NUGU-140676 format. One record per residue: residue in one letter; x, y, z of N, C-alpha, C in turn. Coordinates in steps of 0.2 Angstrom, whole numbers, plus 5000, padded with zeros to 4 digits. Layout:
residues N
(node "a", (X, Y, Z), (X, Y, Z), (X, Y, Z))
...
//
This chain:
residues 333
(node "m", (5022, 4910, 5088), (5015, 4910, 5089), (5013, 4904, 5085))
(node "s", (5008, 4900, 5087), (5005, 4894, 5084), (4999, 4897, 5080))
(node "d", (4997, 4893, 5075), (4991, 4895, 5071), (4985, 4889, 5073))
(node "s", (4986, 4886, 5079), (4981, 4881, 5081), (4975, 4884, 5083))
(node "l", (4969, 4882, 5080), (4963, 4885, 5082), (4959, 4881, 5087))
(node "a", (4962, 4875, 5089), (4958, 4871, 5093), (4958, 4873, 5100))
(node "d", (4963, 4877, 5102), (4964, 4878, 5109), (4959, 4883, 5112))
(node "q", (4957, 4888, 5108), (4952, 4892, 5110), (4949, 4896, 5104))
(node "p", (4943, 4898, 5105), (4940, 4902, 5099), (4944, 4908, 5097))
(node "i", (4944, 4910, 5091), (4948, 4915, 5088), (4943, 4920, 5084))
(node "t", (4944, 4926, 5086), (4939, 4931, 5082), (4943, 4935, 5077))
(node "l", (4941, 4935, 5071), (4944, 4939, 5065), (4940, 4944, 5063))
(node "t", (4943, 4950, 5061), (4939, 4955, 5057), (4941, 4955, 5050))
(node "v", (4936, 4955, 5046), (4937, 4955, 5039), (4940, 4961, 5036))
(node "e", (4946, 4961, 5033), (4949, 4967, 5030), (4946, 4968, 5023))
(node "a", (4947, 4974, 5020), (4944, 4977, 5014), (4946, 4972, 5008))
(node "r", (4952, 4969, 5008), (4954, 4966, 5002), (4950, 4959, 5001))
(node "a", (4947, 4957, 5007), (4943, 4951, 5007), (4935, 4952, 5006))
(node "h", (4933, 4958, 5005), (4926, 4959, 5004), (4924, 4955, 4998))
(node "g", (4918, 4951, 4998), (4916, 4947, 4993), (4918, 4940, 4993))
(node "w", (4923, 4939, 4997), (4926, 4932, 4997), (4921, 4927, 5001))
(node "r", (4921, 4921, 4999), (4917, 4916, 5002), (4920, 4915, 5009))
(node "v", (4916, 4913, 5014), (4919, 4912, 5021), (4924, 4907, 5021))
(node "d", (4923, 4901, 5018), (4927, 4895, 5018), (4934, 4897, 5014))
(node "h", (4933, 4901, 5009), (4939, 4903, 5005), (4944, 4907, 5009))
(node "y", (4940, 4912, 5013), (4944, 4917, 5017), (4948, 4913, 5022))
(node "l", (4945, 4909, 5026), (4948, 4905, 5031), (4953, 4901, 5029))
(node "g", (4952, 4898, 5023), (4958, 4893, 5020), (4964, 4897, 5018))
(node "r", (4963, 4904, 5016), (4968, 4908, 5014), (4972, 4910, 5020))
(node "l", (4968, 4912, 5026), (4972, 4914, 5032), (4975, 4908, 5035))
(node "f", (4973, 4902, 5035), (4976, 4896, 5039), (4977, 4891, 5034))
(node "p", (4982, 4891, 5030), (4983, 4886, 5024), (4985, 4879, 5027))
(node "n", (4987, 4879, 5033), (4988, 4872, 5036), (4982, 4868, 5038))
(node "y", (4976, 4871, 5037), (4970, 4868, 5038), (4967, 4867, 5031))
(node "s", (4964, 4861, 5029), (4961, 4860, 5023), (4954, 4864, 5022))
(node "r", (4952, 4866, 5016), (4946, 4870, 5015), (4940, 4865, 5017))
(node "a", (4941, 4859, 5016), (4936, 4854, 5018), (4934, 4854, 5025))
(node "l", (4940, 4855, 5029), (4939, 4855, 5036), (4935, 4861, 5038))
(node "f", (4936, 4867, 5035), (4933, 4873, 5037), (4925, 4872, 5035))
(node "q", (4924, 4869, 5029), (4917, 4868, 5027), (4913, 4863, 5032))
(node "r", (4917, 4858, 5034), (4914, 4854, 5039), (4912, 4858, 5046))
(node "a", (4917, 4862, 5048), (4916, 4866, 5054), (4910, 4871, 5053))
(node "i", (4910, 4874, 5047), (4904, 4878, 5046), (4897, 4875, 5046))
(node "q", (4897, 4869, 5044), (4891, 4865, 5044), (4889, 4863, 5051))
(node "q", (4895, 4862, 5056), (4894, 4860, 5063), (4893, 4867, 5067))
(node "q", (4892, 4872, 5064), (4891, 4879, 5067), (4897, 4881, 5072))
(node "q", (4903, 4879, 5070), (4909, 4880, 5074), (4912, 4887, 5071))
(node "v", (4909, 4889, 5066), (4911, 4896, 5063), (4905, 4900, 5063))
(node "l", (4905, 4906, 5066), (4900, 4911, 5066), (4902, 4917, 5063))
(node "v", (4898, 4921, 5059), (4899, 4927, 5056), (4894, 4932, 5059))
(node "n", (4897, 4937, 5063), (4893, 4942, 5066), (4888, 4938, 5071))
(node "g", (4890, 4933, 5074), (4886, 4929, 5079), (4881, 4924, 5076))
(node "l", (4881, 4924, 5070), (4876, 4919, 5066), (4879, 4914, 5063))
(node "s", (4876, 4908, 5063), (4879, 4902, 5058), (4878, 4904, 5051))
(node "v", (4882, 4902, 5047), (4881, 4903, 5040), (4883, 4897, 5035))
(node "k", (4882, 4898, 5029), (4884, 4893, 5024), (4891, 4894, 5022))
(node "s", (4894, 4889, 5019), (4901, 4890, 5016), (4901, 4895, 5011))
(node "s", (4896, 4896, 5007), (4896, 4901, 5002), (4894, 4908, 5004))
(node "r", (4893, 4909, 5010), (4892, 4916, 5012), (4897, 4921, 5010))
(node "r", (4895, 4926, 5007), (4900, 4931, 5005), (4902, 4936, 5011))
(node "l", (4908, 4937, 5012), (4910, 4942, 5017), (4910, 4949, 5015))
(node "r", (4909, 4953, 5020), (4909, 4961, 5020), (4914, 4963, 5024))
(node "v", (4917, 4969, 5022), (4922, 4973, 5026), (4919, 4973, 5034))
(node "n", (4923, 4972, 5038), (4922, 4972, 5046), (4917, 4967, 5048))
(node "d", (4916, 4962, 5044), (4912, 4956, 5047), (4917, 4953, 5053))
(node "r", (4913, 4951, 5058), (4917, 4948, 5063), (4916, 4940, 5063))
(node "i", (4921, 4936, 5062), (4921, 4929, 5062), (4924, 4926, 5068))
(node "l", (4920, 4921, 5071), (4922, 4917, 5077), (4923, 4910, 5075))
(node "v", (4929, 4908, 5075), (4930, 4901, 5073), (4934, 4897, 5078))
(node "q", (4932, 4890, 5078), (4935, 4886, 5083), (4935, 4879, 5079))
(node "l", (4940, 4875, 5079), (4941, 4869, 5075), (4943, 4864, 5080))
(node "p", (4941, 4857, 5078), (4943, 4852, 5082), (4951, 4851, 5080))
(node "k", (4954, 4847, 5085), (4962, 4847, 5084), (4963, 4843, 5078))
(node "e", (4968, 4845, 5074), (4970, 4842, 5068), (4978, 4843, 5067))
(node "p", (4982, 4838, 5066), (4989, 4839, 5065), (4990, 4844, 5060))
(node "d", (4995, 4848, 5062), (4997, 4854, 5058), (5004, 4856, 5059))
(node "e", (5007, 4860, 5055), (5013, 4863, 5056), (5012, 4871, 5057))
(node "s", (5014, 4873, 5063), (5013, 4880, 5065), (5018, 4884, 5061))
(node "l", (5017, 4891, 5060), (5022, 4895, 5057), (5028, 4896, 5062))
(node "a", (5034, 4894, 5060), (5040, 4894, 5064), (5044, 4901, 5062))
(node "p", (5047, 4904, 5067), (5051, 4910, 5066), (5057, 4907, 5061))
(node "e", (5059, 4912, 5057), (5065, 4910, 5052), (5069, 4916, 5053))
(node "d", (5076, 4914, 5053), (5081, 4919, 5054), (5083, 4922, 5047))
(node "i", (5078, 4926, 5044), (5079, 4929, 5038), (5081, 4937, 5039))
(node "p", (5086, 4939, 5036), (5087, 4947, 5037), (5082, 4951, 5034))
(node "i", (5080, 4956, 5037), (5075, 4961, 5035), (5078, 4968, 5036))
(node "e", (5076, 4973, 5031), (5079, 4980, 5032), (5073, 4984, 5035))
(node "v", (5075, 4986, 5041), (5070, 4990, 5045), (5071, 4997, 5044))
(node "l", (5066, 5001, 5041), (5066, 5008, 5040), (5065, 5012, 5046))
(node "y", (5060, 5009, 5050), (5058, 5013, 5056), (5055, 5008, 5061))
(node "e", (5056, 5010, 5068), (5053, 5006, 5073), (5052, 5010, 5079))
(node "d", (5046, 5009, 5082), (5045, 5012, 5089), (5041, 5006, 5093))
(node "d", (5038, 5008, 5098), (5034, 5004, 5103), (5028, 5001, 5099))
(node "s", (5025, 5004, 5094), (5019, 5003, 5091), (5019, 4999, 5085))
(node "l", (5024, 5001, 5081), (5024, 4998, 5074), (5032, 4997, 5071))
(node "v", (5032, 4994, 5066), (5038, 4993, 5062), (5037, 4994, 5055))
(node "v", (5042, 4998, 5051), (5041, 4999, 5044), (5047, 4995, 5041))
(node "v", (5046, 4991, 5036), (5051, 4987, 5033), (5051, 4988, 5026))
(node "n", (5057, 4987, 5023), (5058, 4988, 5016), (5058, 4980, 5013))
(node "k", (5053, 4978, 5011), (5052, 4971, 5008), (5056, 4970, 5002))
(node "p", (5060, 4965, 5002), (5064, 4963, 4996), (5060, 4959, 4991))
(node "a", (5062, 4958, 4985), (5059, 4954, 4980), (5060, 4947, 4982))
(node "d", (5055, 4943, 4979), (5055, 4935, 4980), (5054, 4934, 4987))
(node "m", (5050, 4937, 4990), (5048, 4936, 4997), (5040, 4937, 4998))
(node "v", (5037, 4931, 5000), (5029, 4932, 5001), (5028, 4935, 5007))
(node "t", (5023, 4939, 5008), (5021, 4943, 5014), (5019, 4938, 5019))
(node "h", (5015, 4934, 5018), (5013, 4929, 5023), (5012, 4922, 5020))
(node "p", (5011, 4917, 5024), (5010, 4910, 5021), (5004, 4910, 5017))
(node "g", (5004, 4906, 5012), (4998, 4905, 5007), (4999, 4899, 5003))
(node "r", (4995, 4898, 4998), (4996, 4892, 4994), (5003, 4890, 4992))
(node "a", (5006, 4885, 4994), (5012, 4883, 4991), (5018, 4887, 4994))
(node "n", (5017, 4892, 4998), (5022, 4896, 5001), (5022, 4896, 5008))
(node "y", (5025, 4892, 5012), (5024, 4891, 5019), (5031, 4893, 5022))
(node "t", (5036, 4894, 5019), (5042, 4896, 5022), (5045, 4902, 5018))
(node "g", (5050, 4905, 5021), (5053, 4911, 5018), (5049, 4917, 5018))
(node "t", (5044, 4917, 5022), (5039, 4923, 5021), (5042, 4929, 5026))
(node "l", (5039, 4935, 5024), (5040, 4941, 5029), (5038, 4939, 5036))
(node "a", (5032, 4936, 5036), (5029, 4935, 5043), (5033, 4930, 5047))
(node "a", (5036, 4925, 5044), (5041, 4921, 5048), (5047, 4925, 5050))
(node "a", (5050, 4929, 5046), (5055, 4934, 5047), (5054, 4938, 5053))
(node "l", (5048, 4941, 5053), (5046, 4946, 5058), (5045, 4942, 5065))
(node "q", (5043, 4936, 5065), (5042, 4932, 5071), (5049, 4931, 5074))
(node "f", (5054, 4930, 5070), (5061, 4929, 5073), (5064, 4936, 5076))
(node "h", (5062, 4941, 5073), (5066, 4948, 5074), (5062, 4952, 5080))
(node "f", (5055, 4950, 5081), (5052, 4955, 5085), (5048, 4950, 5090))
(node "d", (5048, 4952, 5097), (5045, 4948, 5102), (5037, 4949, 5102))
(node "q", (5035, 4955, 5100), (5028, 4956, 5100), (5025, 4958, 5094))
(node "l", (5020, 4955, 5091), (5016, 4957, 5085), (5009, 4956, 5086))
(node "s", (5005, 4959, 5082), (4998, 4959, 5082), (4996, 4952, 5079))
(node "d", (4990, 4949, 5081), (4987, 4943, 5078), (4980, 4945, 5076))
(node "a", (4978, 4951, 5075), (4971, 4953, 5073), (4970, 4950, 5066))
(node "a", (4974, 4949, 5062), (4973, 4946, 5055), (4974, 4938, 5055))
(node "g", (4975, 4935, 5061), (4976, 4928, 5061), (4983, 4927, 5063))
(node "l", (4984, 4921, 5066), (4990, 4919, 5069), (4995, 4917, 5064))
(node "l", (4993, 4916, 5057), (4998, 4915, 5052), (5000, 4922, 5049))
(node "r", (4998, 4927, 5051), (4999, 4934, 5048), (5001, 4939, 5054))
(node "p", (5006, 4937, 5058), (5008, 4941, 5063), (5010, 4948, 5061))
(node "g", (5006, 4953, 5064), (5008, 4960, 5062), (5006, 4963, 5055))
(node "i", (5004, 4958, 5051), (5003, 4960, 5044), (4996, 4964, 5043))
(node "v", (4997, 4971, 5042), (4991, 4975, 5041), (4989, 4975, 5033))
(node "h", (4994, 4976, 5029), (4993, 4976, 5022), (4998, 4971, 5019))
(node "r", (4998, 4970, 5012), (5003, 4966, 5009), (5006, 4969, 5002))
(node "l", (5011, 4966, 5000), (5014, 4968, 4994), (5015, 4961, 4990))
(node "d", (5014, 4961, 4984), (5015, 4955, 4980), (5022, 4952, 4981))
(node "r", (5023, 4946, 4980), (5030, 4942, 4981), (5035, 4946, 4978))
(node "d", (5035, 4948, 4972), (5041, 4951, 4968), (5040, 4959, 4968))
(node "t", (5036, 4962, 4972), (5035, 4969, 4973), (5039, 4971, 4979))
(node "t", (5044, 4976, 4978), (5048, 4978, 4984), (5045, 4984, 4987))
(node "g", (5048, 4986, 4993), (5046, 4992, 4996), (5043, 4992, 5003))
(node "v", (5040, 4998, 5004), (5038, 5000, 5011), (5032, 4996, 5013))
(node "i", (5032, 4993, 5019), (5026, 4989, 5022), (5026, 4990, 5029))
(node "v", (5021, 4992, 5032), (5020, 4993, 5039), (5018, 4987, 5043))
(node "i", (5020, 4986, 5049), (5019, 4981, 5053), (5016, 4983, 5060))
(node "a", (5011, 4980, 5063), (5008, 4982, 5069), (5011, 4978, 5075))
(node "k", (5012, 4981, 5080), (5015, 4977, 5086), (5009, 4974, 5091))
(node "d", (5003, 4977, 5091), (4998, 4975, 5095), (4991, 4976, 5091))
(node "n", (4986, 4973, 5094), (4980, 4973, 5090), (4976, 4980, 5090))
(node "t", (4977, 4984, 5095), (4974, 4990, 5094), (4977, 4994, 5089))
(node "v", (4984, 4994, 5088), (4988, 4998, 5083), (4985, 4995, 5076))
(node "h", (4985, 4988, 5076), (4983, 4985, 5070), (4976, 4987, 5067))
(node "h", (4971, 4988, 5072), (4964, 4990, 5070), (4965, 4997, 5068))
(node "r", (4968, 5001, 5071), (4969, 5008, 5069), (4972, 5009, 5062))
(node "l", (4977, 5005, 5061), (4981, 5006, 5054), (4976, 5003, 5049))
(node "s", (4973, 4998, 5050), (4968, 4995, 5045), (4963, 5000, 5044))
(node "g", (4960, 5003, 5049), (4955, 5008, 5048), (4957, 5014, 5043))
(node "q", (4964, 5016, 5043), (4966, 5021, 5039), (4966, 5018, 5032))
(node "f", (4968, 5012, 5031), (4969, 5009, 5024), (4961, 5008, 5021))
(node "e", (4957, 5006, 5025), (4950, 5005, 5023), (4947, 5012, 5022))
(node "e", (4948, 5017, 5025), (4945, 5024, 5024), (4949, 5028, 5019))
(node "r", (4954, 5025, 5016), (4958, 5028, 5011), (4961, 5034, 5013))
(node "t", (4964, 5035, 5019), (4967, 5041, 5021), (4975, 5040, 5021))
(node "v", (4977, 5034, 5019), (4984, 5032, 5018), (4986, 5034, 5011))
(node "s", (4992, 5037, 5011), (4995, 5039, 5004), (5000, 5034, 5002))
(node "k", (5000, 5031, 4996), (5005, 5027, 4994), (5007, 5029, 4987))
(node "e", (5014, 5028, 4986), (5017, 5030, 4980), (5021, 5024, 4978))
(node "y", (5020, 5022, 4972), (5024, 5017, 4969), (5028, 5019, 4963))
(node "r", (5033, 5016, 4961), (5037, 5017, 4955), (5037, 5011, 4950))
(node "a", (5036, 5012, 4944), (5036, 5006, 4939), (5039, 5008, 4933))
(node "i", (5042, 5003, 4929), (5045, 5004, 4922), (5040, 5000, 4918))
(node "v", (5037, 5003, 4913), (5032, 4999, 4909), (5034, 4999, 4902))
(node "r", (5032, 4994, 4898), (5033, 4994, 4891), (5029, 4999, 4887))
(node "g", (5032, 5002, 4882), (5029, 5006, 4878), (5029, 5013, 4880))
(node "v", (5028, 5018, 4876), (5028, 5025, 4878), (5022, 5028, 4880))
(node "v", (5021, 5029, 4886), (5014, 5032, 4888), (5013, 5039, 4886))
(node "s", (5008, 5040, 4882), (5007, 5047, 4879), (5005, 5052, 4884))
(node "a", (5000, 5051, 4888), (4998, 5056, 4893), (5003, 5057, 4899))
(node "d", (5004, 5064, 4900), (5009, 5065, 4906), (5006, 5063, 4912))
(node "a", (4999, 5063, 4913), (4996, 5061, 4919), (4989, 5059, 4917))
(node "d", (4986, 5054, 4921), (4979, 5052, 4920), (4977, 5048, 4926))
(node "v", (4971, 5046, 4925), (4967, 5041, 4930), (4965, 5035, 4927))
(node "i", (4966, 5029, 4930), (4963, 5023, 4928), (4958, 5021, 4933))
(node "d", (4952, 5021, 4930), (4946, 5020, 4935), (4942, 5014, 4932))
(node "t", (4942, 5008, 4935), (4939, 5002, 4932), (4936, 4998, 4938))
(node "f", (4933, 4992, 4936), (4931, 4987, 4940), (4936, 4981, 4939))
(node "v", (4937, 4978, 4944), (4942, 4972, 4943), (4938, 4966, 4947))
(node "k", (4940, 4960, 4945), (4938, 4954, 4949), (4943, 4948, 4947))
(node "v", (4942, 4943, 4951), (4947, 4937, 4949), (4945, 4934, 4943))
(node "h", (4951, 4932, 4939), (4950, 4929, 4932), (4946, 4922, 4933))
(node "p", (4941, 4921, 4929), (4937, 4915, 4930), (4940, 4909, 4929))
(node "k", (4946, 4908, 4925), (4950, 4902, 4924), (4956, 4902, 4928))
(node "v", (4960, 4908, 4929), (4966, 4908, 4932), (4965, 4912, 4938))
(node "r", (4965, 4908, 4944), (4962, 4911, 4950), (4968, 4915, 4953))
(node "e", (4974, 4915, 4951), (4979, 4919, 4954), (4980, 4926, 4950))
(node "k", (4975, 4927, 4946), (4976, 4933, 4941), (4969, 4937, 4942))
(node "m", (4970, 4943, 4941), (4964, 4948, 4941), (4963, 4950, 4934))
(node "i", (4957, 4952, 4933), (4955, 4955, 4926), (4951, 4962, 4927))
(node "v", (4951, 4966, 4922), (4947, 4972, 4922), (4940, 4969, 4919))
(node "c", (4935, 4972, 4922), (4928, 4969, 4920), (4923, 4975, 4921))
(node "s", (4917, 4973, 4919), (4911, 4978, 4920), (4909, 4977, 4927))
(node "e", (4905, 4982, 4929), (4902, 4982, 4936), (4897, 4977, 4937))
(node "e", (4899, 4972, 4940), (4894, 4966, 4941), (4897, 4961, 4946))
(node "g", (4892, 4958, 4949), (4894, 4952, 4954), (4899, 4955, 4959))
(node "n", (4904, 4951, 4960), (4910, 4952, 4965), (4915, 4957, 4962))
(node "a", (4913, 4961, 4957), (4918, 4966, 4954), (4919, 4971, 4959))
(node "r", (4925, 4974, 4960), (4926, 4980, 4964), (4930, 4985, 4961))
(node "r", (4928, 4991, 4962), (4931, 4997, 4959), (4938, 4998, 4961))
(node "a", (4942, 5000, 4956), (4949, 5001, 4957), (4951, 5007, 4954))
(node "v", (4955, 5011, 4957), (4957, 5018, 4955), (4964, 5019, 4956))
(node "t", (4967, 5021, 4950), (4975, 5022, 4950), (4976, 5029, 4947))
(node "r", (4979, 5033, 4950), (4982, 5039, 4946), (4989, 5038, 4944))
(node "y", (4991, 5040, 4939), (4998, 5039, 4937), (5001, 5046, 4934))
(node "e", (5008, 5046, 4934), (5011, 5052, 4931), (5018, 5049, 4928))
(node "v", (5019, 5052, 4922), (5025, 5050, 4919), (5031, 5054, 4922))
(node "i", (5036, 5050, 4923), (5043, 5053, 4926), (5048, 5054, 4920))
(node "e", (5048, 5049, 4916), (5053, 5049, 4911), (5051, 5044, 4905))
(node "r", (5052, 5046, 4899), (5050, 5042, 4893), (5057, 5040, 4890))
(node "f", (5057, 5034, 4887), (5062, 5031, 4883), (5059, 5028, 4877))
(node "r", (5064, 5026, 4872), (5061, 5023, 4866), (5059, 5016, 4868))
(node "g", (5052, 5015, 4868), (5049, 5009, 4869), (5047, 5008, 4877))
(node "y", (5049, 5012, 4881), (5048, 5011, 4888), (5046, 5018, 4892))
(node "t", (5043, 5017, 4898), (5042, 5023, 4902), (5042, 5022, 4909))
(node "y", (5045, 5027, 4912), (5046, 5026, 4920), (5040, 5030, 4923))
(node "v", (5036, 5027, 4927), (5030, 5031, 4930), (5030, 5031, 4937))
(node "r", (5026, 5036, 4940), (5024, 5036, 4947), (5017, 5034, 4947))
(node "l", (5015, 5030, 4952), (5009, 5027, 4953), (5006, 5029, 4960))
(node "l", (5000, 5031, 4960), (4997, 5034, 4966), (4990, 5030, 4967))
(node "p", (4990, 5024, 4969), (4983, 5021, 4970), (4979, 5024, 4975))
(node "e", (4972, 5024, 4973), (4967, 5027, 4978), (4963, 5021, 4981))
(node "t", (4964, 5015, 4978), (4961, 5009, 4981), (4967, 5004, 4982))
(node "g", (4965, 4999, 4985), (4970, 4994, 4986), (4968, 4987, 4984))
(node "r", (4966, 4986, 4978), (4964, 4979, 4976), (4970, 4975, 4974))
(node "t", (4969, 4968, 4975), (4974, 4963, 4973), (4977, 4965, 4966))
(node "h", (4983, 4965, 4965), (4987, 4966, 4959), (4984, 4972, 4955))
(node "q", (4982, 4977, 4958), (4978, 4983, 4955), (4983, 4986, 4950))
(node "l", (4989, 4988, 4952), (4993, 4992, 4948), (4995, 4988, 4942))
(node "r", (4997, 4982, 4943), (4999, 4977, 4937), (4993, 4976, 4932))
(node "v", (4987, 4975, 4935), (4982, 4974, 4930), (4980, 4980, 4926))
(node "h", (4980, 4986, 4930), (4978, 4992, 4927), (4983, 4994, 4922))
(node "l", (4990, 4993, 4923), (4994, 4995, 4918), (4994, 4991, 4911))
(node "r", (4993, 4985, 4913), (4991, 4980, 4907), (4985, 4983, 4903))
(node "h", (4980, 4985, 4907), (4974, 4987, 4904), (4975, 4993, 4899))
(node "i", (4979, 4997, 4901), (4980, 5003, 4896), (4985, 5002, 4891))
(node "g", (4988, 4995, 4890), (4992, 4994, 4885), (5000, 4995, 4887))
(node "h", (5001, 4996, 4893), (5008, 4997, 4895), (5010, 4992, 4902))
(node "p", (5010, 4986, 4900), (5012, 4981, 4906), (5018, 4983, 4909))
(node "i", (5019, 4981, 4916), (5026, 4982, 4919), (5030, 4977, 4916))
(node "i", (5037, 4979, 4915), (5041, 4975, 4912), (5043, 4969, 4917))
(node "a", (5045, 4963, 4914), (5047, 4957, 4917), (5041, 4955, 4922))
(node "d", (5035, 4957, 4921), (5029, 4954, 4925), (5027, 4947, 4921))
(node "r", (5028, 4942, 4925), (5027, 4935, 4922), (5019, 4934, 4921))
(node "l", (5015, 4937, 4925), (5008, 4935, 4925), (5005, 4940, 4920))
(node "y", (5006, 4946, 4920), (5003, 4951, 4916), (5006, 4953, 4910))
(node "a", (5012, 4952, 4909), (5016, 4954, 4903), (5019, 4948, 4899))
(node "g", (5019, 4942, 4902), (5021, 4936, 4899), (5029, 4936, 4898))
(node "q", (5032, 4940, 4902), (5039, 4941, 4902), (5043, 4939, 4908))
(node "r", (5048, 4935, 4908), (5051, 4933, 4914), (5057, 4938, 4916))
(node "e", (5060, 4941, 4912), (5066, 4946, 4913), (5067, 4951, 4907))
(node "v", (5071, 4955, 4909), (5073, 4960, 4904), (5081, 4960, 4904))
(node "r", (5084, 4959, 4898), (5091, 4958, 4897), (5094, 4964, 4893))
(node "l", (5100, 4966, 4895), (5103, 4972, 4891), (5102, 4971, 4884))
(node "s", (5103, 4965, 4881), (5102, 4965, 4874), (5096, 4967, 4871))
(node "e", (5090, 4967, 4875), (5084, 4970, 4873), (5084, 4977, 4872))
(node "l", (5089, 4981, 4875), (5089, 4988, 4875), (5095, 4990, 4871))
(node "a", (5100, 4986, 4871), (5106, 4988, 4867), (5108, 4983, 4862))
(node "a", (5107, 4984, 4856), (5107, 4979, 4851), (5114, 4976, 4850))
(node "d", (5120, 4979, 4852), (5126, 4977, 4851), (5129, 4973, 4858))
(node "a", (5125, 4973, 4863), (5127, 4970, 4869), (5129, 4963, 4868))
(node "t", (5125, 4959, 4864), (5127, 4952, 4863), (5133, 4951, 4860))
(node "n", (5134, 4955, 4854), (5140, 4955, 4850), (5146, 4956, 4854))
(node "k", (5146, 4961, 4859), (5151, 4963, 4863), (5152, 4958, 4869))
(node "g", (5148, 4953, 4870), (5149, 4949, 4876), (5147, 4952, 4882))
(node "k", (5143, 4957, 4882), (5141, 4961, 4888), (5134, 4960, 4890))
(node "d", (5130, 4955, 4887), (5123, 4954, 4889), (5123, 4951, 4896))
(node "v", (5118, 4955, 4900), (5117, 4953, 4907), (5109, 4954, 4908))
(node "t", (5107, 4950, 4913), (5100, 4951, 4915), (5099, 4958, 4919))
(node "l", (5095, 4962, 4917), (5094, 4968, 4921), (5089, 4968, 4927))
(node "i", (5084, 4964, 4925), (5079, 4963, 4931), (5075, 4957, 4929))
(node "a", (5074, 4953, 4934), (5070, 4946, 4933), (5064, 4946, 4938))
(node "r", (5061, 4951, 4938), (5054, 4951, 4942), (5051, 4958, 4940))
(node "q", (5044, 4958, 4941), (5041, 4964, 4939), (5044, 4971, 4942))
(node "a", (5045, 4976, 4938), (5048, 4982, 4940), (5044, 4986, 4943))
(node "l", (5042, 4984, 4949), (5037, 4988, 4953), (5039, 4989, 4960))
(node "h", (5039, 4995, 4963), (5042, 4996, 4969), (5038, 5001, 4973))
(node "a", (5036, 4999, 4980), (5032, 5003, 4984), (5037, 5009, 4987))
(node "m", (5037, 5014, 4984), (5042, 5019, 4986), (5041, 5023, 4992))
(node "r", (5035, 5025, 4993), (5033, 5029, 4999), (5026, 5027, 5002))
(node "l", (5026, 5028, 5009), (5020, 5027, 5012), (5019, 5032, 5017))
(node "q", (5013, 5035, 5017), (5012, 5041, 5022), (5005, 5039, 5026))
(node "l", (5005, 5040, 5032), (4999, 5039, 5036), (5000, 5043, 5043))
(node "r", (4995, 5042, 5047), (4995, 5045, 5054), (4997, 5040, 5059))
(node "h", (5001, 5042, 5063), (5003, 5037, 5068), (4997, 5035, 5072))
(node "p", (4997, 5028, 5073), (4991, 5025, 5076), (4990, 5027, 5084))
(node "v", (4995, 5030, 5087), (4995, 5031, 5094), (4995, 5039, 5095))
(node "t", (5000, 5042, 5092), (5001, 5049, 5092), (4997, 5054, 5088))
(node "d", (4995, 5051, 5082), (4991, 5054, 5077), (4995, 5059, 5073))
(node "q", (5001, 5059, 5074), (5006, 5063, 5070), (5007, 5060, 5063))
(node "p", (5007, 5064, 5058), (5008, 5062, 5051), (5015, 5059, 5051))
(node "m", (5016, 5053, 5047), (5022, 5050, 5047), (5023, 5048, 5039))
(node "c", (5029, 5048, 5037), (5031, 5046, 5030), (5037, 5042, 5030))
(node "w", (5037, 5037, 5026), (5043, 5033, 5025), (5044, 5031, 5018))
(node "e", (5051, 5031, 5016), (5053, 5030, 5009), (5058, 5025, 5009))
(node "a", (5057, 5020, 5004), (5062, 5015, 5003), (5066, 5017, 4996))
(node "p", (5072, 5017, 4996), (5076, 5018, 4990), (5074, 5013, 4984))
(node "l", (5075, 5016, 4978), (5074, 5011, 4972), (5079, 5006, 4973))
(node "p", (5077, 4999, 4972), (5081, 4994, 4972), (5086, 4994, 4966))
(node "h", (5091, 4990, 4967), (5097, 4990, 4963), (5095, 4987, 4956))
(node "d", (5090, 4982, 4955), (5088, 4980, 4948), (5084, 4985, 4944))
(node "m", (5080, 4989, 4948), (5077, 4994, 4944), (5082, 5000, 4943))
(node "q", (5086, 5002, 4947), (5091, 5007, 4946), (5095, 5005, 4940))
(node "q", (5098, 4999, 4939), (5102, 4997, 4933), (5098, 4997, 4927))
(node "t", (5091, 4995, 4927), (5087, 4995, 4922), (5086, 5002, 4919))
(node "l", (5085, 5007, 4924), (5084, 5014, 4922), (5091, 5017, 4919))
(node "a", (5096, 5015, 4922), (5103, 5017, 4919), (5104, 5015, 4912))
(node "a", (5102, 5008, 4911), (5103, 5006, 4904), (5098, 5009, 4899))
(node "l", (5092, 5011, 4901), (5087, 5014, 4897), (5090, 5021, 4895))
(node "q", (5092, 5025, 4900), (5095, 5031, 4899), (5101, 5031, 4895))
(node "r", (5105, 5026, 4895), (5111, 5026, 4890), (5109, 5024, 4883))
(node "h", (5104, 5019, 4883), (5103, 5016, 4876), (5096, 5018, 4873))
(node "r", (5091, 5021, 4877), (5085, 5022, 4874), (5082, 5029, 4875))
(node "m", (5086, 5034, 4876), (5084, 5041, 4877), (5080, 5043, 4871))
(node "d", (5081, 5041, 4865), (5078, 5043, 4859), (5071, 5040, 4858))
(node "t", (5066, 5045, 4859), (5059, 5043, 4858), (5056, 5044, 4852))
(node "q", (5059, 5046, 4847), (5057, 5048, 4840), (5057, 5042, 4836))
//
């Protein structure tokens, strides 16, 4: 599929994660092959309508706003299918469920135009929805680049809208697993805050007061296993904000290990857990990305309305990190 907007007008429905975004910013994120300045010019020329009305570039979007956009022709590179292996957990005529690996961006964005899950999906499947834009074929929700696990893909727009509705209505059940730094004291608790984009580091989120574009974020968590200096936790998000789990765990003083953005740590090596690993020449990298995995996703099938549940096994890097913790860090005293 091509992301050219010049051929015919395209209608987009604003998803929950984009609530409060500027319209020019939103379009720039969806179609990174077009400059933000071009979108601003198109908005001035009334070639972009929101709910049938002309708007300013600064107009803040709301969930389910309908955007009609058509641009003049401009040279661009469309999203090309890429022969990238993907692990399919489930497939039928309506949807696909994939176990996303680490180091894979869900869809094209700033400085990430190739090697995406979207490009892999275009290679492996003949039909995918375009309800979220032509650069995001089939993409109903997303996982961060280095977060692994279950992600559901829509094959047509009707399915896409029905799945999106379940995410927006919070009837989808999601379970994540994470390894965090420090010993979490409570066996279970709820983190209930407001979050917004960091004022200086745009790719980062921060916990904030209820103000302006801040959005409520709620995460339940349960401790699975404690170690000396570390904890293995189950995370049950009730909302789906950008980086929610990562920023929430940092907020309570237990950032996810190897989270470059929120923990300032690029990797965890065996020598950090076992003091004698270096002396014995056995030091290795256990994990080199945030130890966060989308373990389970449960929702109702968009066509049959039957409850469905999919689970992705814990990836190797998290398994070997847990094994090292169980061997070297079981003493929490």
